[in-house]
N, C-alpha and C positions, 0 to 999 in steps of 0.2 A: 362516546367522545370522538371517535373517528368520523361518524356520520355528522356530528356537529361541525367538525372542521371542514368536511366536504361541502357543507351547505353555507359556510361562512362567506359573506360577500367579499371579504378580504382574501379569500383563498385564491392563489394564483392557479389558473387552469392550464398554464403552459409550462409546467415544470414537473419533474418527478419529485415526490416527497415521501417521507417516511409514514408508516402507519401511525406513529406516535413520536413526539419529541423531535429534537433537532437532528439535522444531517449536515455533513460537510465532506470535502475531499473525495471527489469521484476517483476510483482506483482502477485504471486501465480498462477502458472499453476493449472488448475482445470479441472476435467473430469466430464461431466454432459450429460446424455442422448446420449451416444455414440459420443460425441464430446469433444475435448480438447479446452479449452479457454486459450489464452495466452495474458495477459494484460501487458502493459509496459508504462512508462512515455514518453510523447512526448511534445515538445515545438514547435508547428507548425508555430508560427508567429514570431519567433526570434531565433537567434543563442545563446542567453543568457539563463541562467537557471532561467527564469522568467515565471510566468503564466503557470505552468505545467498543462497538460491535460493527460488523459489516452487514448491510442489506443488499439485496439483489433485485434488479428488474431485468426482464428479457423482452426482446422485440425482434420481429422479422422484417419490419418495414418502417420503423421510426414513426409510426402512426398509432398502432395498437401496442400497448405495453401490458406485461403481466408482472404483478408484484409477487416475487417468490419468497419473500420473508427474510428473516435473519439467517445468514449462512455461516458467519464467524462470530464468536462471542468469547470473552475472557473466561476460561474455565480451568486453567492450569497454572502452575507456579511460574511459567515463563511468560505469561501474558496477563497476569492477574489484575493489573491496573489498566488494561485497555488493549484492544486490537487496533494498532495504529495503521497508517497508510502503507501501501505497497502496490503490487501489480499482479497481473495474471499472465500465464504462459502455457501454451499447449505443448505437452511433453512428448517424448518419443512413442508413447503408447496411445497417442491421440486423446489424452485426458487433460483437463484444465487443472493446473497447479496454481494455488494462490500463495504468493510470497508476501510477508508482512512483518512489521515490527511489533514485537511484544513489549509493552511498556511495563516497567517495574519501578516502584518508588520505595525508598527505605523509610525508616521512622523519622528521618530528618527532611523528608520530601525531596531527597536527591535522586535523580533519575538514572536508571540503568536500562539498557535495551538489549533485546535478543532478536535474532532474525530467524523466523520460522517459515515452514511450508505446510500447507494443508491441501489435501486432495479431497474434493467433495464429490461423492457418488450420489447424484440427485435421485436416480432411479431406486436405489436400495436404501437411501437415507443413511449413508455411512460417511464418516469423516476420518481421514487418516492424518494425524498431526505429527510433525517432527521438528525438533530444534536443530537448526543448521549450524549456528555458531552464536556465541555471545560477543558483545562488543569488546574489541581489544583495547583495554585501558592503557596499554603502553603507547598507543598511537592516538587515541581519541578520548574525549570526555564521554559521559553517558549520552550525549546528544548525537545519536547515530540512528538513521531511520529511512524509511520509504524505499525499500528495494525495488528496482525495476530491471527486468531481465531482457537482455539483448543478445540475439544470435547473429554472429558475423562469420560467414563461411561455416567452418566446422567448430568454431569456438563459441562458447556461451559465457557471457559476462553479466555481472550484477552491478548496477549503478546504485550507490547509496549516498544520501545526503549526510554530511558529518561535520563535526566541529573537532579540530585537532587540539592537542594539549596546549597550544599557544593561543587558544580561543579564536582561531580563524576558521572560517567556513571552507570546506574542501569537498570535492567530489571523490568519494572513495570507491575504487573499482576492485571487485573480486572476480576471480576466474574459476570456472568449474573444471576440475581435473580429477579423473577417475572417481567420479561421483561425489567428490568433496569440493567445497568452496574454499579457495585459498586467496589470501591478499595478493593483489596484483600491483596496484600503484594508486597514488593520489594525484588529482589534477586540481590546481589552483585556478579558479575561474575569474579572478579579479586582476590578473596581470595586465598592466597598462591601462587600468581603469581607476577612476577616482573612488569608486565604491569600495568599501573595505568591510565586506560582510563577515559577520561572526558565526554564521550558520548557513548551511545549504539544505534545502528540503525539496521534496516532491520532484525529483529529477525525471526527465523523460528524454528519449532518444528518437529521432526521426530523420528521414532523408528527403531532400527536395532537389530534383535535377542532379542527382549523384553527389550532392553536397551533404555532409553530415552535420547535424545540429543537436545540441543538448539544451533542453529547456529546464530551468529550475527556479525555485523561489529563494 
């Protein structure tokens, strides 16, 4: 099936694609030890947006790419309905940590989300998984996702897309303190804007000419 796709005249030769089935949501391009790591969501077992996993490509020059396969997949009670989007961050031990949303749905199809971290040891083929926290339902609905890690000075923050209990989209910020993630504050992104978003997703932080920007959906 994979060879058939490669030889298909409709196959796009100028994009990264999965070995099988659909892909979406690239998750934090990161540069580490002379290699670029490109993660993205992949549903390898279905054409539906269910049971999301993450696949990985690596490259040193953005010309030649290596498909590394599936690196995250739903295997525990905290992510059993899908490994949703997130980001990568190089920790104090010079290792890549993957932060992501574990998707959970109850019998009524109501969503609950968990924020997890996984450290992948590619050389020894080991994965260390840890639940960081569950969504605080006193502040948010189950729509809480896509952690992005930002270091500012000595402080480390986590940006999350969220929907508060008023059904308004907010940027939820957590701060790392003594190896624990604690709620810091919410930022409303629509102040003074006609748009009235009901959800924030896929947040990203960057700087241009010493100005700080947050990009989100």
